[in-house]
C-alpha positions, 0 to 999 in steps of 0.5 A, spaced: 633 700 582 637 703 588 638 711 586 646 712 586 645 720 590 649 721 596 648 717 602 643 719 608 646 724 612 653 726 607 656 732 605 660 734 601 665 740 602 665 742 595 658 743 594 653 750 595 653 749 603 660 748 606 661 750 615 662 757 613 656 757 610 653 754 615 656 758 620 654 765 617 658 771 616 664 772 621 660 778 625 666 784 624 667 788 631 663 794 632 668 801 632 664 806 633 665 812 637 661 810 643 663 803 642 670 805 643 668 810 649 665 804 653 672 800 652 675 805 654 671 807 661 672 799 662 680 799 662 680 806 666 677 802 671 681 797 671 687 801 671 684 805 677 683 799 681 689 796 679 692 803 682 688 804 688 690 797 691 698 798 689 696 805 693 693 800 699 698 795 700 704 801 700 700 804 705 699 797 709 708 796 708 709 803 711 705 803 716 707 796 718 714 799 717 714 805 722 711 802 727 717 795 727 722 801 727 719 806 732 717 801 737 721 802 744 723 797 748 721 799 755 726 798 761 725 792 765 727 799 771 726 793 777 731 789 774 736 794 775 735 793 782 737 791 788 733 787 792 732 791 798 728 786 804 725 778 804 719 779 806 718 772 811 711 769 812 710 762 814 704 758 819 709 754 822 714 755 827 721 756 822 725 762 824 728 767 820 735 764 822 732 758 818 731 762 812 738 765 812 741 758 812 736 756 806 736 760 801 743 764 798 742 770 795 748 774 793 750 781 796 747 787 792 743 782 787 738 785 783 730 783 783 730 779 776 737 775 777 733 772 783 731 765 781 725 763 785 724 756 782 731 754 784 729 758 791 722 755 791 726 748 789 731 749 796 725 751 801 721 745 799 727 741 799 726 742 807 721 736 809 718 741 813 716 744 809 710 742 806 709 748 800 713 755 797 711 761 794 716 766 792 715 773 789 717 779 787 715 785 790 717 790 785 721 795 786 725 791 790 723 786 795 722 779 794 716 775 799 716 768 801 710 764 804 711 757 806 706 753 809 709 748 815 708 739 816 704 739 822 708 735 827 702 729 830 708 724 833 714 724 836 719 719 833 727 715 838 731 714 832 738 711 834 743 715 830 750 712 828 753 715 833 749 710 837 745 716 840 737 717 841 735 723 836 728 726 837 724 725 830 717 728 828 712 724 824 707 728 820 700 727 818 703 724 812 707 720 815 714 724 813 719 725 818 723 731 819 728 733 825 723 738 826 725 747 827 723 752 831 719 748 836 717 750 843 719 744 848 712 744 851 709 743 844 714 737 843 712 734 849 705 734 848 707 729 843 707 722 844 712 717 841 710 712 836 712 706 835 712 703 828 710 698 825 716 694 821 715 692 815 716 684 811 722 687 810 725 689 817 725 697 815 720 702 818 719 706 813 714 709 810 710 710 815 703 709 812 696 710 815 699 716 820 693 721 817 688 715 821 691 716 827 693 722 827 685 723 827 684 719 833 690 723 836 686 730 835 679 728 838 682 725 843 686 732 845 679 736 843 674 732 846 679 729 852 684 733 854 686 730 860 687 723 858 691 725 852 696 727 857 696 720 858 698 718 852 705 716 852 707 711 845 702 710 840 705 703 838 703 701 831 705 694 831 699 691 828 697 697 824 700 697 817 696 703 815 693 699 810 685 700 813 681 695 808 687 689 811 683 685 817 685 686 824 688 693 823 689 696 830 692 702 834 696 700 841 696 707 846 700 707 852 697 710 858 700 712 866 693 710 867 692 704 863 697 700 860 694 698 853 689 702 850 687 698 844 683 701 838 679 698 832 683 703 825 676 701 822 671 702 825 668 710 828 673 714 833 668 718 837 663 710 839 670 708 842 672 714 845 665 714 849 666 707 850 673 708 854 670 714 857 664 710 860 669 704 863 673 708 867 668 712 869 665 706 872 672 703 873 673 710 878 666 708 881 669 702 883 674 704 887 679 704 881 681 698 882 687 696 877 686 696 869 692 692 865 688 692 858 682 695 855 680 692 848 675 697 844 676 693 837 671 688 838 665 689 836 660 692 840 663 690 846 669 693 849 674 687 854 677 690 860 682 686 863 684 687 871 690 686 874 688 681 878 686 678 873 679 677 872 676 679 865 670 684 864 666 685 859 663 693 857 
């Protein structure tokens, strides 16, 4: 028979081994003179550190306040000085009177009152101006630099009054009035017959960069030949070199029609043209109606007599 003792693992709060006895006696705080001294030292260090932190924060705040209140505003002396001179530089032909008509500066306007961004915009509104820069040169100068478009061709445009007006075509195809060019320089430029788009318009003029390359090559290598060129016809040149059959036709005083391929090398075509002209000259200069240099590997020459030769 199992006895009536306590179950295994049971405890009795009323027994001799209570939780107080198991935990043992509570440790009393040591209150000796040495212990009190150590506690006082720790509190002193804590208090000293706290006071030091307050001093540092207060010092930083004082420095910031002093700097803010003692900061002096640098006077913009140039802002009160009026514009005394405009320095105008251009890589082209635009005259000084064009500048005075293009930008408007109030008499006595100060340097800082001049809106250089608005002035730049006004200058570049003229198509002849490719780019412009405006800067203040203290104490009293305003410097304006202009880069101009270079004309490659002349264009005759019928005005509303029915009269023909001269316009210039730049390498990028932009059309503008042209101010400041000498008569001799303009007369050295051939006229252009623009390509007519599907909608019947002539603008924008595309691919003029390639046409300008041809003209510059002829001007530099065959100046006498270039002076005979009167009209450059773009009737069959849309400016898109990816399209087949793109040709540039030149009408000159010695040959009515000279046809260049826009997608082939111009130098080789010019060499062939020079050879043909020299050959014809040695043959007594028979009259020529047309020279087609756009053929691959050869050129066709149509004489006024009706004969056609291949070179």
